[in-house]
VOBA-1610 file (N, C-alpha, C; in pm, whole numbers, padded with zeros to 5 digits, always signed):
BEGIN
Unk-00185-01191+01485Unk-00127-01183+01604Unk-00013-01285+01660Unk+00067-01216+01725Unk+00172-01316+01795Unk+00121-01375+01937Unk+00119-01509+01900Unk+00052-01575+01994Unk+00197-01655+02125Unk+00221-01622+02212Unk+00295-01664+02353Unk+00285-01806+02438Unk+00374-01917+02421Unk+00353-01998+02488Unk+00479-02058+02560Unk+00481-02146+02647Unk+00559-02175+02702Unk+00625-02371+02696Unk+00752-02336+02625Unk+00806-02439+02593Unk+00866-02535+02735Unk+00769-02640+02772Unk+00826-02696+02853Unk+00938-02774+02834Unk+01017-02830+02735Unk+01096-02917+02700Unk+01224-02858+02737Unk+01210-02716+02716Unk+01345-02592+02680Unk+01329-02533+02816Unk+01213-02483+02852Unk+01147-02428+03003Unk+01206-02275+02914Unk+01103-02268+02851Unk+01134-02123+02762Unk+00999-02049+02714Unk+01029-01927+02684Unk+00887-01874+02661Unk+00926-01828+02508Unk+00815-01870+02431Unk+00816-01889+02292Unk+00723-01769+02228Unk+00760-01716+02134Unk+00644-01642+02017Unk+00635-01728+01928Unk+00508-01739+01867Unk+00468-01750+01766Unk+00345-01674+01641Unk+00359-01680+01520Unk+00275-01589+01437Unk+00245-01654+01299Unk+00140-01647+01224Unk+00159-01710+01101Unk+00249-01601+00978Unk+00261-01660+00887Unk+00314-01628+00795Unk+00276-01639+00648Unk+00107-01694+00691Unk+00025-01698+00564Unk+00042-01845+00459Unk+00183-01931+00495Unk+00204-02065+00491Unk+00183-02151+00614Unk+00242-02071+00706Unk+00247-02184+00819Unk+00286-02085+00925Unk+00293-02123+01041Unk+00360-02049+01190Unk+00480-02039+01200Unk+00529-01951+01239Unk+00708-01952+01263Unk+00707-01907+01427Unk+00809-01969+01487Unk+00873-01893+01611Unk+00955-01895+01669Unk+00965-01792+01759Unk+01122-01759+01810Unk+01109-01773+01923Unk+01215-01776+02032Unk+01254-01785+02171Unk+01292-01649+02227Unk+01183-01636+02308Unk+01210-01509+02349Unk+01286-01487+02448Unk+01292-01584+02559Unk+01345-01603+02680Unk+01390-01714+02720Unk+01474-01760+02809Unk+01458-01850+02901Unk+01375-01837+03010Unk+01318-01935+03105Unk+01260-01891+03186Unk+01337-01945+03376Unk+01344-01869+03440Unk+01434-01897+03570Unk+01361-02013+03621Unk+01462-02119+03646Unk+01419-02255+03721Unk+01354-02207+03820Unk+01252-02290+03846Unk+01176-02286+04001Unk+01025-02240+03971Unk+01007-02132+03892Unk+00923-02067+03861Unk+00796-02155+03856Unk+00662-02116+03899Unk+00566-02203+03879Unk+00472-02188+03740Unk+00433-02318+03720Unk+00392-02316+03596Unk+00294-02216+03526Unk+00195-02217+03629Unk+00094-02118+03654Unk+00135-01949+03640Unk+00232-01934+03701Unk+00317-01778+03664Unk+00354-01792+03539Unk+00440-01891+03517Unk+00472-01876+03366Unk+00363-01840+03252Unk+00265-01921+03247Unk+00145-01927+03185Unk+00037-01798+03155Unk+00050-01724+03300Unk-00015-01613+03291Unk+00086-01499+03229Unk+00188-01527+03236Unk+00298-01409+03146Unk+00288-01459+02994Unk+00245-01545+02954Unk+00209-01633+02805Unk+00096-01555+02761Unk-00013-01570+02866Unk-00105-01514+02848Unk-00167-01367+02831Unk-00091-01301+02915Unk-00086-01151+02930Unk+00019-01105+02784Unk+00065-01155+02771Unk+00167-01136+02651Unk+00089-01131+02517Unk+00022-01255+02485Unk-00070-01242+02386Unk-00165-01177+02354Unk-00257-01146+02482Unk-00347-01070+02514Unk-00274-00902+02474Unk-00187-00870+02487Unk-00123-00716+02459Unk-00099-00699+02300Unk-00070-00842+02250Unk-00037-00866+02069Unk-00184-00826+02029Unk-00245-00903+02077Unk-00368-00869+02019Unk-00473-00748+02019Unk-00433-00674+02159Unk-00478-00555+02154Unk-00425-00459+02069Unk-00289-00465+02090Unk-00162-00394+01965Unk-00274-00431+01845Unk-00253-00521+01769Unk-00274-00554+01597Unk-00416-00483+01608Unk-00495-00510+01708Unk-00644-00398+01664Unk-00623-00325+01612Unk-00502-00226+01673Unk-00489-00074+01564Unk-00460-00109+01509Unk-00393-00191+01429Unk-00383-00227+01280Unk-00507-00238+01162Unk-00561-00341+01237Unk-00660-00390+01178Unk-00794-00315+01215Unk-00789-00220+01297Unk-00904-00116+01293Unk-00867+00032+01334Unk-00780+00080+01251Unk-00740+00213+01231Unk-00840+00361+01278Unk-00757+00428+01349Unk-00862+00540+01359Unk-00907+00603+01222Unk-00835+00604+01076Unk-00823+00623+00990Unk-00994+00590+00890Unk-01013+00483+00965Unk-01152+00383+00913Unk-01223+00427+00950Unk-01272+00477+01090Unk-01370+00552+01170Unk-01463+00651+01089Unk-01561+00686+01113Unk-01676+00777+01062Unk-01645+00894+01113Unk-01629+00886+01306Unk-01615+01033+01342Unk-01413+01051+01420Unk-01444+01110+01430Unk-01307+01170+01546Unk-01314+01286+01600Unk-01448+01296+01659Unk-01466+01377+01775Unk-01434+01306+01910Unk-01405+01424+02002Unk-01432+01342+02130Unk-01533+01249+02203Unk-01454+01150+02218Unk-01536+01020+02274Unk-01594+00945+02144Unk-01553+00934+02026Unk-01633+00916+01917Unk-01578+00786+01905Unk-01560+00690+01793Unk-01509+00555+01794Unk-01357+00569+01691Unk-01351+00694+01633Unk-01236+00714+01601Unk-01146+00801+01702Unk-01196+00845+01748Unk-01115+00905+01920Unk-01046+00814+01982Unk-01162+00676+02001Unk-01093+00602+02144Unk-01017+00507+02047Unk-00993+00483+01913Unk-00903+00417+01816Unk-00764+00496+01847Unk-00774+00599+01834Unk-00662+00695+01834Unk-00525+00668+01950Unk-00674+00680+02069Unk-00632+00679+02181Unk-00534+00559+02228Unk-00624+00451+02166Unk-00534+00280+02160Unk-00392+00325+02094Unk-00407+00365+02003Unk-00279+00360+01880Unk-00187+00464+01972Unk-00179+00572+02001Unk-00112+00659+02111Unk-00076+00568+02231Unk-00143+00484+02224Unk-00056+00442+02396Unk+00058+00350+02369Unk+00057+00346+02233Unk+00207+00261+02183Unk+00326+00300+02272Unk+00342+00418+02315Unk+00418+00498+02353Unk+00491+00470+02517Unk+00346+00430+02558Unk+00339+00415+02717Unk+00397+00236+02753Unk+00384+00172+02621Unk+00404+00031+02656Unk+00510-00014+02729Unk+00669+00048+02663Unk+00757+00005+02725Unk+00755+00031+02889Unk+00714+00173+02930Unk+00730+00187+03065Unk+00597+00103+03176Unk+00523+00079+03085Unk+00430-00036+03194Unk+00472-00143+03204Unk+00562-00197+03099Unk+00629-00318+03124Unk+00751-00349+03272Unk+00792-00231+03240Unk+00880-00215+03358Unk+00848-00163+03514Unk+00737-00084+03447Unk+00670-00025+03628Unk+00542-00013+03571Unk+00509-00123+03642Unk+00329-00132+03606Unk+00263-00116+03722Unk+00147-00055+03723Unk+00029-00049+03807Unk+00023-00129+03908Unk+00076-00167+04026Unk+00050-00236+04128Unk-00043-00198+04251Unk-00122-00319+04322Unk-00217-00324+04408Unk-00133-00216+04543Unk-00214-00139+04560Unk-00178-00028+04680Unk-00301-00033+04778Unk-00291-00079+04896Unk-00406-00020+04981Unk-00560-00105+04920Unk-00515-00207+04903Unk-00643-00265+04844Unk-00713-00214+04717Unk-00641-00109+04659Unk-00661-00073+04546Unk-00582-00088+04399Unk-00622-00087+04304Unk-00516-00058+04199Unk-00583+00029+04086Unk-00501+00102+04020Unk-00523+00171+03892Unk-00481+00126+03784Unk-00668+00095+03688Unk-00664+00057+03589Unk-00723+00117+03447Unk-00663+00087+03361Unk-00663+00200+03227Unk-00769+00176+03139Unk-00876+00279+03089Unk-00975+00239+03014Unk-00912+00175+02910Unk-00771+00217+02842Unk-00728+00178+02669Unk-00675+00076+02706Unk-00740-00017+02628Unk-00693-00146+02626Unk-00566-00184+02602Unk-00484-00120+02538Unk-00310-00123+02521Unk-00269-00100+02628Unk-00307-00028+02692Unk-00219+00047+02777Unk-00263-00073+02922Unk-00362-00138+02929Unk-00378-00186+03050Unk-00345-00319+03033Unk-00338-00374+02902Unk-00260-00507+02853Unk-00135-00489+02871Unk-00046-00368+02859Unk+00100-00390+02895Unk+00125-00389+03073Unk+00024-00338+03123Unk+00027-00320+03257Unk+00032-00445+03353Unk-00071-00493+03263Unk-00108-00686+03286Unk+00068-00786+03266Unk+00097-00748+03168Unk+00245-00805+03146Unk+00363-00765+03263Unk+00321-00621+03282Unk+00419-00556+03348Unk+00378-00645+03484Unk+00293-00652+03528Unk+00248-00712+03680Unk+00263-00865+03693Unk+00288-00928+03565Unk+00357-01072+03572Unk+00470-01065+03583Unk+00508-00994+03528Unk+00677-01029+03511Unk+00718-00951+03619Unk+00651-00882+03721Unk+00671-00868+03827Unk+00653-00961+03948Unk+00587-01070+03907Unk+00526-01156+04041Unk+00665-01292+04002Unk+00731-01274+03842Unk+00827-01399+03842Unk+00954-01291+03883Unk+00953-01158+03915Unk+01071-01118+03950Unk+01195-01181+03916Unk+01213-01176+03742Unk+01334-01172+03701Unk+01417-01099+03599Unk+01507-01004+03625Unk+01568-00919+03556Unk+01575-00953+03452Unk+01617-01024+03380Unk+01669-01091+03253Unk+01546-01118+03149Unk+01423-01165+03267Unk+01306-01239+03167Unk+01243-01091+03105Unk+01239-01001+03237Unk+01207-00877+03193Unk+01246-00794+03053Unk+01420-00780+03055Unk+01488-00743+02986Unk+01440-00798+02829Unk+01436-00925+02837Unk+01393-00995+02700Unk+01284-00967+02633Unk+01179-00956+02756Unk+01040-00962+02733Unk+01021-00810+02646Unk+01047-00724+02724Unk+01060-00604+02647Unk+01122-00539+02528Unk+01233-00656+02457Unk+01289-00618+02353Unk+01198-00688+02273Unk+01129-00812+02323Unk+01048-00889+02204Unk+00912-00780+02168Unk+00873-00731+02285Unk+00738-00633+02259Unk+00764-00528+02209Unk+00898-00463+02231Unk+00943-00363+02121Unk+00938-00396+01987Unk+00962-00511+01949Unk+00986-00581+01794Unk+00858-00572+01774Unk+00749-00653+01845Unk+00641-00690+01819Unk+00540-00541+01749Unk+00570-00422+01832Unk+00557-00262+01798Unk+00579-00227+01681Unk+00725-00241+01674Unk+00786-00242+01547Unk+00710-00324+01446Unk+00676-00409+01431Unk+00644-00485+01300Unk+00497-00424+01288Unk+00406-00372+01383Unk+00307-00355+01320Unk+00281-00206+01265Unk+00390-00085+01307Unk+00409+00031+01246Unk+00482-00017+01139Unk+00551-00101+01115Unk+00551-00110+00987Unk+00472-00201+00881Unk+00365-00256+00946Unk+00270-00310+00875Unk+00163-00211+00848Unk+00166-00104+00936Unk+00094+00013+00880Unk+00145+00087+00742Unk+00278+00085+00740Unk+00344+00151+00591Unk+00329+00077+00487Unk+00270-00043+00486Unk+00240-00113+00384Unk+00365-00224+00333Unk+00446-00248+00446Unk+00547-00351+00425Unk+00530-00442+00532Unk+00507-00588+00464Unk+00493-00689+00532Unk+00542-00763+00519Unk+00682-00760+00579Unk+00829-00849+00527Unk+00845-00887+00724Unk+00926-00982+00704Unk+00978-01050+00872Unk+00869-01061+00910Unk+00854-00976+01103Unk+00738-01006+01135Unk+00643-00956+01133Unk+00631-00847+01051Unk+00512-00786+00989Unk+00461-00902+00912Unk+00479-00964+00892Unk+00437-01063+00776Unk+00272-01143+00857Unk+00274-01118+00975Unk+00169-01174+01010Unk+00032-01108+00975Unk+00037-00988+00942Unk-00091-00912+00884Unk-00119-00982+00758Unk-00090-01055+00687Unk-00164-01148+00591Unk-00263-01232+00608Unk-00291-01252+00765Unk-00381-01352+00828Unk-00509-01272+00859Unk-00479-01127+00867Unk-00559-01043+00908Unk-00621-00963+00854Unk-00732-00906+00909Unk-00838-00852+00834Unk-00840-00709+00848Unk-00807-00582+00781Unk-00815-00462+00802Unk-00922-00396+00744Unk-00977-00295+00844Unk-01072-00221+00787Unk-01064-00118+00703Unk-00934-00113+00690Unk-00854-00011+00531Unk-00791-00095+00457Unk-00763-00039+00351Unk-00631-00073+00271Unk-00521+00013+00242Unk-00383-00054+00250Unk-00288+00047+00231Unk-00269+00064+00065Unk-00294+00189-00015Unk-00276+00229-00114Unk-00141+00153-00172Unk-00053+00129-00097Unk+00117+00076-00143Unk+00095-00068-00140Unk-00010-00146-00072Unk-00020-00288-00065Unk-00131-00284-00228Unk-00233-00215-00202Unk-00315-00218-00325Unk-00246-00236-00463Unk-00142-00140-00473Unk-00092-00109-00606Unk+00024-00265-00622Unk+00085-00312-00493Unk+00162-00454-00489Unk+00072-00529-00574Unk-00048-00559-00475Unk-00122-00675-00550Unk-00198-00650-00684Unk-00193-00530-00694Unk-00273-00530-00856Unk-00153-00556-00941Unk-00019-00500-00926Unk+00098-00558-01022Unk+00098-00703-01010Unk+00046-00783-00896Unk+00093-00949-00912Unk-00018-00997-01009Unk-00160-00940-00978Unk-00266-00988-01033Unk-00264-00965-01171Unk-00161-00849-01217Unk-00162-00816-01350Unk-00095-00905-01437Unk+00023-00982-01372Unk+00085-01084-01408Unk+00052-01197-01405Unk-00078-01239-01297Unk-00124-01372-01302Unk-00290-01380-01246Unk-00358-01310-01335Unk-00496-01307-01303Unk-00555-01407-01202Unk-00533-01515-01179Unk-00555-01643-01095Unk-00508-01640-00965Unk-00435-01524-00949Unk-00385-01553-00818Unk-00273-01589-00790Unk-00107-01523-00769Unk-00042-01622-00703Unk+00016-01634-00584Unk+00084-01749-00527Unk+00074-01758-00396Unk+00124-01621-00318Unk+00229-01544-00344Unk+00251-01474-00302Unk+00148-01351-00269Unk+00035-01386-00319Unk-00083-01270-00277Unk-00145-01283-00151Unk-00085-01425-00104Unk-00166-01451+00023Unk-00004-01457+00115Unk+00087-01455+00086Unk+00174-01434+00187Unk+00258-01289+00183Unk+00253-01212+00127Unk+00287-01107+00100Unk+00207-00960+00091Unk+00076-00980+00109Unk+00010-00883+00094Unk-00119-00874+00191Unk-00155-00778+00244Unk-00283-00756+00336Unk-00382-00796+00261Unk-00477-00912+00307Unk-00593-00970+00242Unk-00683-00862+00193Unk-00705-00748+00288Unk-00806-00652+00240Unk-00773-00564+00097Unk-00633-00561+00112Unk-00574-00467-00018Unk-00586-00570-00114Unk-00553-00684-00123Unk-00581-00772-00202Unk-00690-00795-00303Unk-00782-00802-00207Unk-00915-00798-00240Unk-00941-00704-00311Unk-00939-00582-00300Unk-00933-00456-00378Unk-00914-00431-00528Unk-00766-00496-00502Unk-00687-00534-00657Unk-00797-00667-00744Unk-00814-00750-00626Unk-00911-00842-00742Unk-01022-00817-00790Unk-01103-00727-00700Unk-01238-00674-00756Unk-01190-00618-00911Unk-01091-00514-00907Unk-01052-00442-01020Unk-01061-00539-01155Unk-00924-00657-01132Unk-00949-00719-01210Unk-01068-00843-01273Unk-01129-00897-01157Unk-01239-00961-01167Unk-01306-00853-01262Unk-01335-00710-01240Unk-01441-00648-01315Unk-01382-00641-01468Unk-01234-00645-01479Unk-01173-00651-01600Unk-01223-00758-01695Unk-01192-00844-01609Unk-01222-01011-01693Unk-01369-01027-01736Unk-01455-00988-01629Unk-01581-01006-01665Unk-01668-00920-01746Unk-01555-00814-01789Unk-01650-00716-01879Unk-01594-00759-02029Unk-01456-00796-02024Unk-01420-00887-02167Unk-01455-01008-02194Unk-01480-01071-02117Unk-01607-01249-02087Unk-01750-01169-02129Unk-01795-01069-02118Unk-01964-01043-02149Unk-01934-00994-02270Unk-01835-00965-02359Unk-01848-00935-02504Unk-01856-01033-02556Unk-01802-01145-02543Unk-01815-01282-02589Unk-01928-01382-02582Unk-01987-01333-02442Unk-02113-01456-02392Unk-02224-01385-02400Unk-02238-01270-02454Unk-02317-01152-02464Unk-02427-01150-02360Unk-02367-01178-02257Unk-02452-01156-02096Unk-02404-01006-02014Unk-02484-00925-01968Unk-02400-00817-01853Unk-02306-00925-01766Unk-02211-00813-01793Unk-02079-00846-01672Unk-02122-00909-01517Unk-02246-00842-01507Unk-02302-00896-01365Unk-02331-01034-01360Unk-02360-01071-01492Unk-02388-01213-01489Unk-02328-01333-01502Unk-02164-01291-01524Unk-02080-01402-01574Unk-02045-01461-01484Unk-02048-01424-01390Unk-01981-01521-01259Unk-02061-01646-01236Unk-02209-01603-01230Unk-02336-01699-01162Unk-02343-01785-01336Unk-02324-01739-01421Unk-02330-01828-01546Unk-02215-01937-01531Unk-02123-01910-01509Unk-01999-01972-01516Unk-01996-02082-01379Unk-02099-02096-01296Unk-02122-02156-01199Unk-02167-02306-01255Unk-02258-02269-01385Unk-02288-02372-01438Unk-02184-02450-01511Unk-02105-02425-01517Unk-02008-02466-01586Unk-01888-02577-01458Unk-01862-02495-01336Unk-01813-02554-01232Unk-01847-02451-01096Unk-01869-02536-01016Unk-01904-02500-00885Unk-01826-02368-00837Unk-01891-02286-00841Unk-01795-02179-00771Unk-01866-02083-00661Unk-01837-02012-00567Unk-01868-01941-00460Unk-01904-01770-00591Unk-02031-01775-00615Unk-02072-01667-00706Unk-02115-01536-00639Unk-02161-01547-00499Unk-02232-01464-00426Unk-02192-01333-00421Unk-02074-01320-00353Unk-02006-01231-00315Unk-01927-01166-00448Unk-01868-01222-00533Unk-01840-01173-00703Unk-01919-01090-00753Unk-02034-01159-00755Unk-02172-01079-00825Unk-02178-00986-00748Unk-02230-00977-00649Unk-02260-00848-00561Unk-02121-00751-00604Unk-01996-00771-00582Unk-01918-00679-00595Unk-01921-00628-00756Unk-01962-00705-00828Unk-01996-00696-01016Unk-02076-00560-01047Unk-02146-00595-00949Unk-02302-00517-00935Unk-02278-00373-00869Unk-02202-00395-00771Unk-02176-00241-00708Unk-02074-00168-00803Unk-01977-00206-00860Unk-01925-00167-00960Unk-01944-00118-01087Unk-02075-00181-01130Unk-02176-00151-01236Unk-02222-00041-01197Unk-02258-00034-01074Unk-02370+00110-01034Unk-02231+00229-01044Unk-02121+00208-01046Unk-02042+00340-01055Unk-01928+00323-00931Unk-01927+00222-00821Unk-01834+00219-00721Unk-01715+00158-00746Unk-01609+00217-00709Unk-01440+00192-00733Unk-01452+00036-00658Unk-01324-00015-00703Unk-01318-00148-00655Unk-01288-00137-00465Unk-01229-00022-00418Unk-01236+00002-00295Unk-01390+00012-00270Unk-01461+00068-00296Unk-01574+00129-00270Unk-01666+00023-00243Unk-01662-00104-00336Unk-01749-00237-00328Unk-01668-00329-00219Unk-01551-00323-00245Unk-01505-00411-00102Unk-01529-00376+00048Unk-01458-00244+00070Unk-01456-00246+00235Unk-01556-00212+00316Unk-01655-00154+00247Unk-01803-00174+00285Unk-01857-00299+00353Unk-01790-00397+00270Unk-01820-00585+00283Unk-01753-00631+00406Unk-01614-00593+00392Unk-01530-00650+00520Unk-01545-00567+00622Unk-01615-00439+00613Unk-01621-00399+00741Unk-01764-00430+00816Unk-01843-00462+00768Unk-01980-00506+00784Unk-01938-00644+00856Unk-01907-00691+00759Unk-01817-00851+00839Unk-01770-00836+00983Unk-01662-00777+00963Unk-01579-00742+01076Unk-01689-00693+01213Unk-01782-00606+01153Unk-01895-00609+01279Unk-01953-00696+01366Unk-01975-00800+01244Unk-02069-00906+01259Unk-01971-01040+01309Unk-01878-01016+01334Unk-01814-01117+01434Unk-01805-01039+01570Unk-01833-00903+01575Unk-01813-00850+01722Unk-01975-00890+01757Unk-02034-00905+01709Unk-02216-00911+01748Unk-02239-00820+01704Unk-02239-00737+01646Unk-02306-00589+01615Unk-02351-00615+01479Unk-02472-00542+01506Unk-02590-00550+01338Unk-02513-00418+01279Unk-02475-00424+01151Unk-02365-00354+01068Unk-02467-00256+01000Unk-02571-00314+00963Unk-02676-00261+00855Unk-02801-00325+00907Unk-02908-00232+00963Unk-03043-00308+00993Unk-03110-00333+00867Unk-03122-00224+00780Unk-03160-00237+00638Unk-03138-00360+00574Unk-03010-00352+00543Unk-02935-00487+00518Unk-02951-00626+00548Unk-02998-00655+00681Unk-03021-00740+00772Unk-03185-00774+00711Unk-03225-00660+00734Unk-03424-00666+00670Unk-03417-00751+00553Unk-03348-00748+00486Unk-03322-00757+00358Unk-03292-00912+00316Unk-03203-00928+00387Unk-03130-01084+00408Unk-03267-01188+00465Unk-03298-01121+00585Unk-03377-01173+00643Unk-03525-01248+00525Unk-03561-01122+00457Unk-03664-01156+00389Unk-03636-01252+00248Unk-03509-01246+00207Unk-03445-01316+00122Unk-03460-01480+00171Unk-03431-01458+00306Unk-03408-01638+00357Unk-03573-01676+00348Unk-03643-01610+00415Unk-03804-01676+00423Unk-03834-01693+00290Unk-03814-01627+00192Unk-03856-01656+00063Unk-03786-01774+00036Unk-03664-01822+00039Unk-03603-01932-00005Unk-03640-02046+00097Unk-03675-02046+00249Unk-03746-02115+00311Unk-03859-02166+00240Unk-03959-02055+00220Unk-04099-02088+00166Unk-04073-02205+00044Unk-03980-02148-00042Unk-03940-02245-00196Unk-03899-02382-00128Unk-03805-02376-00095Unk-03786-02518-00013Unk-03871-02592+00030Unk-03955-02549+00115Unk-04055-02583+00178Unk-04149-02683+00099Unk-04199-02572-00027Unk-04286-02656-00121Unk-04276-02789-00197Unk-04147-02802-00198Unk-04079-02922-00274Unk-04040-02995-00140Unk-03982-02972-00025Unk-03928-03050+00045Unk-03992-03021+00199Unk-04153-03057+00258Unk-04139-02996+00374Unk-04102-03025+00502Unk-04001-03107+00478Unk-03909-03138+00580Unk-03785-03092+00612Unk-03777-03022+00534Unk-03618-02923+00496Unk-03603-02836+00645Unk-03473-02827+00733Unk-03407-02756+00811Unk-03375-02665+00773Unk-03338-02561+00857Unk-03283-02422+00842Unk-03140-02454+00828Unk-03098-02573+00895Unk-02935-02618+00905Unk-02920-02646+00751Unk-03009-02707+00661Unk-02972-02759+00550Unk-02960-02664+00453Unk-03013-02545+00447Unk-03027-02409+00408Unk-02883-02335+00410Unk-02817-02368+00526Unk-02692-02270+00491Unk-02687-02158+00518Unk-02798-02065+00563Unk-02824-01942+00562Unk-02734-01863+00632Unk-02686-01718+00592Unk-02593-01646+00624Unk-02626-01510+00638Unk-02606-01408+00764Unk-02619-01324+00770Unk-02544-01212+00740Unk-02432-01238+00657Unk-02346-01166+00611Unk-02247-01272+00471Unk-02241-01207+00370Unk-02190-01298+00285Unk-02057-01351+00298Unk-01964-01288+00413Unk-01845-01354+00430Unk-01824-01391+00536Unk-01746-01480+00559Unk-01702-01562+00683Unk-01642-01438+00772Unk-01750-01398+00897Unk-01687-01343+00998Unk-01569-01313+01029Unk-01528-01477+01049Unk-01369-01484+01127Unk-01243-01479+01052Unk-01287-01457+00894Unk-01167-01423+00831Unk-01204-01343+00690Unk-01330-01251+00692Unk-01375-01187+00593Unk-01309-01123+00450Unk-01186-01075+00477Unk-01081-01010+00426Unk-01053-01143+00294Unk-00975-01247+00373Unk-00929-01384+00319Unk-01041-01457+00245Unk-01155-01494+00306Unk-01261-01509+00228Unk-01317-01427+00104Unk-01323-01323+00120Unk-01374-01254+00017Unk-01269-01230-00115Unk-01148-01226-00097Unk-01016-01225-00166Unk-01018-01392-00248Unk-01042-01478-00148Unk-01063-01600-00278Unk-01189-01643-00321Unk-01307-01546-00304Unk-01421-01567-00416Unk-01406-01513-00493Unk-01314-01347-00498Unk-01297-01306-00616Unk-01223-01361-00721Unk-01113-01437-00656Unk-01022-01509-00765Unk-01117-01619-00814Unk-01188-01676-00761Unk-01271-01771-00796Unk-01325-01726-00888Unk-01397-01627-00885Unk-01466-01514-00984Unk-01402-01488-01134Unk-01290-01456-01062Unk-01214-01475-01240Unk-01154-01596-01274Unk-01183-01696-01196Unk-01154-01814-01262Unk-01243-01881-01351Unk-01397-01827-01289Unk-01501-01839-01344Unk-01516-01766-01489Unk-01480-01644-01505Unk-01477-01584-01617Unk-01373-01651-01729Unk-01305-01683-01666Unk-01174-01766-01770Unk-01274-01872-01807Unk-01343-01951-01734Unk-01403-02074-01775Unk-01523-02027-01897Unk-01591-01923-01864Unk-01681-01887-01949Unk-01630-01812-02105Unk-01518-01743-02073Unk-01441-01737-02139Unk-01413-01817-02298Unk-01385-01916-02246Unk-01305-02040-02313Unk-01415-02116-02384Unk-01525-02102-02314Unk-01652-02122-02394Unk-01686-02063-02536Unk-01695-01924-02542Unk-01734-01858-02602Unk-01601-01817-02716Unk-01477-01742-02628Unk-01375-01727-02724Unk-01316-01810-02814Unk-01320-01901-02795Unk-01234-02032-02894Unk-01353-02100-02936Unk-01310-02135-03086Unk-01393-02240-03141Unk-01364-02359-03138Unk-01494-02415-03027Unk-01476-02555-02962Unk-01452-02635-03094Unk-01461-02655-03218Unk-01447-02729-03333Unk-01286-02760-03342Unk-01164-02656-03286Unk-01099-02682-03304Unk-01014-02796-03191Unk-01088-02833-03050Unk-01038-02922-02993Unk-01101-03030-03008Unk-01190-03050-03145Unk-01277-03164-03125Unk-01217-03333-03129Unk-01090-03322-03226Unk-00989-03458-03245Unk-00845-03432-03197Unk-00853-03368-03097Unk-00705-03343-03077Unk-00672-03450-02973Unk-00534-03487-02992Unk-00476-03614-02901Unk-00441-03486-02770Unk-00394-03582-02646Unk-00336-03528-02552Unk-00261-03412-02547Unk-00169-03459-02619Unk-00092-03340-02608Unk-00145-03215-02704Unk-00179-03207-02839Unk-00250-03112-02883Unk-00318-03043-02804Unk-00400-03134-02713Unk-00542-03070-02602Unk-00450-02994-02530Unk-00308-03025-02498Unk-00277-02924-02381Unk-00225-02833-02416Unk-00205-02816-02546Unk-00134-02703-02585Unk-00241-02600-02638Unk-00365-02667-02691Unk-00525-02570-02698Unk-00555-02487-02571Unk-00520-02596-02477Unk-00535-02568-02310Unk-00441-02391-02313Unk-00361-02417-02312Unk-00236-02321-02263Unk-00265-02183-02380Unk-00301-02226-02489Unk-00352-02109-02620Unk-00474-02017-02569Unk-00573-02117-02524Unk-00708-02019-02480Unk-00675-01943-02323Unk-00590-02017-02202Unk-00562-01921-02146Unk-00441-01808-02150Unk-00389-01834-02179Unk-00288-01695-02281Unk-00389-01616-02357Unk-00473-01672-02408Unk-00546-01578-02472Unk-00639-01480-02402Unk-00685-01481-02296Unk-00733-01471-02194Unk-00673-01336-02110Unk-00542-01429-02076Unk-00474-01318-01989Unk-00439-01202-02070Unk-00410-01205-02194Unk-00375-01108-02323Unk-00493-00995-02276Unk-00631-01044-02311Unk-00717-00938-02332Unk-00732-00906-02193Unk-00746-00970-02073Unk-00753-00891-01969Unk-00632-00804-01869Unk-00521-00800-01982Unk-00417-00748-01939Unk-00435-00604-02039Unk-00521-00569-02122Unk-00544-00488-02199Unk-00626-00362-02111Unk-00677-00404-02012Unk-00719-00329-01921Unk-00630-00245-01848Unk-00655-00141-01816Unk-00557-00034-01700Unk-00556-00084-01582Unk-00439-00078-01489Unk-00416-00086-01406Unk-00502-00015-01294Unk-00514-00034-01173Unk-00626+00016-01084Unk-00576+00136-01055Unk-00409+00202-01058Unk-00434+00320-01025Unk-00496+00415-01150Unk-00394+00364-01279Unk-00442+00423-01398Unk-00578+00435-01412Unk-00659+00329-01395Unk-00841+00341-01375Unk-00860+00467-01337Unk-00824+00518-01236Unk-00875+00602-01184Unk-00849+00741-01193Unk-00766+00741-01341Unk-00690+00845-01397Unk-00775+00890-01541Unk-00856+01023-01545Unk-00898+01001-01684Unk-00799+00984-01793Unk-00900+00962-01927Unk-00758+00896-02009Unk-00723+01004-02083Unk-00778+01145-02076Unk-00724+01216-02117Unk-00578+01306-02035Unk-00589+01276-01950Unk-00468+01311-01809Unk-00383+01202-01819Unk-00393+01053-01853Unk-00294+00984-01839Unk-00137+01035-01899Unk-00035+00956-01819Unk+00082+00976-01902Unk+00104+00870-02019Unk+00179+00952-02142Unk+00162+00847-02226Unk+00292+00775-02234
//
């Protein structure tokens, strides 16, 4: 989302957002001289809250809800998204106190817009109101652009957000990037929604694990955990994704429920009581095992979690883990696919060439797997 701040040195309202590499900022408007610091900061805070409410419509789309019946979650989300149309009016004609009362909306987007409008009303500066209205319109346009899968310009801030759904356009773009570089290019983090990138990464992880399993003589579901013996890897989530796909789940079906569950945990909810009980049981077993060896061990030392993903950044956390899983496949592939004697007495230059050769060999075999869209089409129906 966009955060707004007051630049005291220039007496200006600025807006800043992340690009995946770092934050960028623009000047929204100069502030009238003589306004109080409190009123200026109140406007910045109200604008930030409006941006947060609006971007939540992107991260929590109605399409991801289970029900759209009246008063259901999907119905409420659609109401929030529909409120985009009333935001401009709320900025210039907000609900104001009257006879000790004031109308407030139950729709977060609408009420947040009225709060900005009231902050502007207090400042009573026509030029500032015009500039803020233009900037908010640009923010709404960026969200609409992100919904269509185009994360350029201001919509690029979506690359650091976690969405409950993945754009097919973004999944296809991420899949193409990973086809060219299975380890994950930087553009995967700066141009692609992380949930969509994670769906594509799950597809290529499965391909890499399947190929490596043929050399290692192990089930594909054990490949990343086995690679952890070569190099420390975050193997829990990649293994879970591989297990789900081994049971017939598509990359999307394996990835999105994990992301949605973590988002609910971040909001203080219990996404799945059965799964929570299973994690508690596993945690209790782990505690008992550790206490047998170390009676004084504390819970803090075990770093136990109620969700495998970081609730504050679940999609990015999962994407990073899945890319580490692909690297783990490469590590194990190198152990089995290349005759180790070939690297026996090589000098530094030859060893570097050998390293490049085994990486190229791994990439070449992974590339033989169908793309994520092709993989969903029966072989007899694919275009040749």
